N, C-alpha and C positions, 0 to 999 in steps of 0.2 A: 805713500799712502798706507795707512794701517787701519784695518777695520776689525772690531771685536763686537760680537753680538750673539744673541741666542735666537734659535729658530725651532719651530716644532718639527722640522725635518730631522730624521735620524742621521747619524754620521754616514750611513750607507746611502741614504737618499741625497745628501749633500754631494757626495762623491759622484753618484749617478748623474745628478743635475749638471755638475761641472764637466763631466766627461761624455755627455751625450751629444754627438755631433750629427745626429739625424735632423730631420726637419723639425722635430720636437724642440730643439734648442731655441728656435725662434719663438716658440710659444712660451717656453719656460722663462726666457730672458726678455720678453716683449717690452718690459719697462725700460730696458737699457740697451738693447741691440737693434741696430738698423737693418731691416731685411734687405734693403737695396745694396748693402755692402757685403753681407754675410755670404761666405763661400768656403766650403771645405776643399782644400787643395790636395791633401793627401792624408792617409790615416793607416794605422796599424792596430794591433791588439791593445797596446798600452800608450798610444800616442796619436796625436792628430796635428795637422797644420791647417789653420783657418785664417781667412781674412775677415776682420770684424771692425765695426765702429759703433759708437753710440749715436742714437738719433740726435740730430741737431749739433753734432760735434764736427769741428773742421778737420779732425784727425781720423785716420784709419790705421790699423796695424795688421801685420801678418804675424801670428803667434804660433810657436811650436809648443803644444801642451804635452806633458809627460805625467803619467800616473802609474809608473812601474813600481813606485814605493806605495804600499797599500795605505799609508797614513797621510799622504800629502799629494796634492795636485800642483804641479809646477808649470809655469809658462815662461817662454823667452820670446821677446820681440825680435824677429829676424828681418823685418822690413817695416817701414812706416812712412806715412805722408809727411811727418815732421823731421825725417832724415836722422832720427835717433834710434836708440834701442831701449832695452829695459828687461826686467824680469820680475817674477813674482811667484807667490805660492798661496795656497789655501789649505787649512787643516781644520777638520771637524772632530770634536771629541764629545762623548756623551755628556749631556747636561743632567743634573739631579732632577728627577721627576719626569724624564723623557726629553726627547728632542736633542739638540746639539748646541754646543758652544762653537762658534766659527771664528777662526783667526785667519785673516788674509793680509798680505803685504805685497806691495809692488812699487817699483820705482821706474822712472823714465830717465835714460842716460843719453849723453852724446848729442843732444839737440843743439842746433846752431843757436847763437844768441838771439836771433830774430824770433825764434819760436818759444824761448824760455818764459816770457811773460804769460803766454796762454797756458803753458804747461803748469806754471806756478799756480794759476787760478784753480786748476783741477785738484791741487793738493792742499788748499786752505781748509780750515775747520768746517765752514758751512757746507762745502762740497763733500767732505767726508760724511757728514750727516745724510746728505742726499744719497750717496753711494751705499751707505749702510742700510738706509731705508729701502732702496731698490733691491739690494741683495736679500734682505730679510723677507720682504714681501714676495719675491720670486720663489725663495725656498719654502716659505710657509704655504704658498699656493701649490708648489710642486708636491709637498707632503699631503695636501688635501686631495689632489687629483691623480696622483701616481697610481697606475694600474700595474700590479706586479704579476 
């Protein structure tokens, strides 16, 4: 999956939205995150491990997030309901006139053949539009409501 879009959130706000593992994470990502699954398992200054899923998705993942590089947030799937793994990253750069250009990529790997048709559906073009729209809406709303 590859997403490219612009948001009114600054690069710093994008980074904060992606690395906030407080209860606010559920509010920020309410369009795409299922609160029944979300749980922070461990965290440090530049990393966190969380169990997450999307609402109405048959899959959940445990991801290790790392933001020790100031320009990119990375995640690695360490456990999943589909018995596979994966990894991804997101990067935000300043957009002309304000806001950010966001580039995100991730892939799912190692799923057994019985799970591959469902995972394939997540990565087809119409779903990319859905994910891009959810990410953009979440980050635009974050920019509008963030209290610094």
